[in-house]
C-alpha positions as CSV (number, residue, x, y, z in Angstrom):
1,X,0.4,24.9,-5.6
2,X,-1.7,25.1,-8.5
3,X,-5.4,24.5,-8.0
4,X,-6.5,22.5,-11.3
5,X,-10.5,21.8,-12.3
6,X,-11.4,18.4,-13.7
7,X,-15.1,18.7,-14.0
8,X,-17.1,17.4,-17.0
9,X,-17.8,21.0,-18.4
10,X,-14.2,21.4,-19.1
11,X,-14.0,18.1,-21.1
12,X,-14.3,17.6,-24.9
13,X,-17.0,15.4,-26.3
14,X,-15.9,12.6,-27.9
15,X,-17.2,11.9,-31.4
16,X,-15.5,9.0,-32.6
17,X,-16.6,5.4,-32.1
18,X,-19.9,6.4,-32.6
19,X,-19.8,8.2,-29.2
20,X,-23.3,9.7,-27.8
21,X,-23.1,11.9,-24.8
22,X,-19.5,11.2,-23.8
23,X,-16.8,13.2,-22.8
24,X,-12.8,13.1,-21.9
25,X,-10.7,15.1,-19.9
26,X,-7.3,14.7,-20.3
27,X,-5.2,14.7,-17.1
28,X,-1.6,14.5,-18.4
29,X,1.0,13.0,-20.9
30,X,3.7,11.3,-19.1
31,X,7.0,10.8,-20.8
32,X,8.7,9.6,-17.5
33,X,8.7,7.2,-15.0
34,X,5.6,7.5,-13.1
35,X,3.8,6.7,-10.1
36,X,-0.4,6.8,-9.9
37,X,-2.3,5.7,-6.8
38,X,-4.7,6.7,-4.2
39,X,-4.8,8.3,-1.2
40,X,-7.5,7.8,1.3
41,X,-8.2,10.5,3.9
42,X,-10.6,9.2,6.7
43,X,-12.8,11.9,8.3
44,X,-10.9,13.9,10.9
45,X,-7.8,12.5,8.7
46,X,-4.6,14.5,7.8
47,X,-1.4,13.8,5.5
48,X,1.0,16.0,7.3
49,X,3.3,18.7,6.1
50,X,6.1,17.2,3.8
51,X,7.7,18.4,1.1
52,X,7.3,16.9,-2.6
53,X,9.8,14.9,-3.7
54,X,8.9,15.3,-7.4
55,X,6.0,17.1,-8.9
56,X,2.6,15.7,-7.4
57,X,-0.6,15.8,-8.7
58,X,-3.8,15.3,-5.8
59,X,-7.2,14.7,-7.8
60,X,-10.3,14.4,-5.5
61,X,-12.3,11.7,-7.2
62,X,-14.9,11.2,-3.9
63,X,-15.6,13.9,-1.2
64,X,-14.1,17.1,0.2
65,X,-11.0,18.3,2.2
66,X,-8.4,20.9,2.2
67,X,-4.6,21.6,1.1
68,X,-2.5,24.0,1.8
69,X,1.3,25.1,1.6
70,X,4.0,26.7,3.9
71,X,1.7,29.3,4.3
72,X,-0.8,26.8,6.2
73,X,-3.5,28.7,4.5
74,X,-6.3,26.0,3.8
75,X,-7.6,25.9,0.5
76,X,-10.9,23.8,0.3
77,X,-11.0,21.3,-2.5
78,X,-13.9,19.0,-3.7
79,X,-14.5,16.3,-6.2
80,X,-13.5,17.1,-9.6
81,X,-10.8,19.6,-8.1
82,X,-7.0,19.2,-8.1
83,X,-3.7,20.5,-6.8
84,X,-0.4,20.4,-8.5
85,X,2.4,20.8,-6.2
86,X,5.9,20.9,-7.6
87,X,9.0,19.4,-6.4
88,X,10.2,20.6,-3.0
89,X,6.9,22.3,-2.5
90,X,5.7,22.2,1.1
91,X,2.3,20.8,1.4
92,X,-0.5,19.0,3.5
93,X,-4.1,17.6,2.9
94,X,-6.6,16.8,5.1
95,X,-10.8,16.5,5.1
96,X,-13.6,16.8,7.8
97,X,-16.0,14.4,6.2
98,X,-13.3,12.0,4.0
99,X,-11.9,12.3,0.6
100,X,-10.5,9.9,-2.1
101,X,-7.8,11.5,-4.2
102,X,-6.2,10.2,-7.4
103,X,-2.4,10.7,-6.7
104,X,0.1,11.1,-10.3
105,X,3.7,11.6,-9.3
106,X,6.7,12.1,-12.0
107,X,9.8,14.0,-12.8
108,X,7.5,16.4,-14.9
109,X,4.1,16.6,-15.2
110,X,2.2,18.3,-18.2
111,X,-1.3,19.6,-17.6
112,X,-1.6,21.1,-21.0
């Protein structure tokens, strides 16, 4: 699992369109069929351990929680952070206080 940051300090300023104080942080460029959705984990909720059927990018857009891989070592994750699981990686996610995550699933995810 790869922890990824999506905070504003990593974004690039937008200079075109007469933009002022606006910034852009690319998530990924997709060239294959892609599924994009939200996962809502309520307080005390868990998405149980399972293998990623394709690479999955899980970006917390509200709240905080934890993620773990097969080693079951929980890693804290909060708004502006994400995790990339590759195909076949077992993983689990949950939250004590609740979180909302944007989830992108595709055969190939390019974070560069």
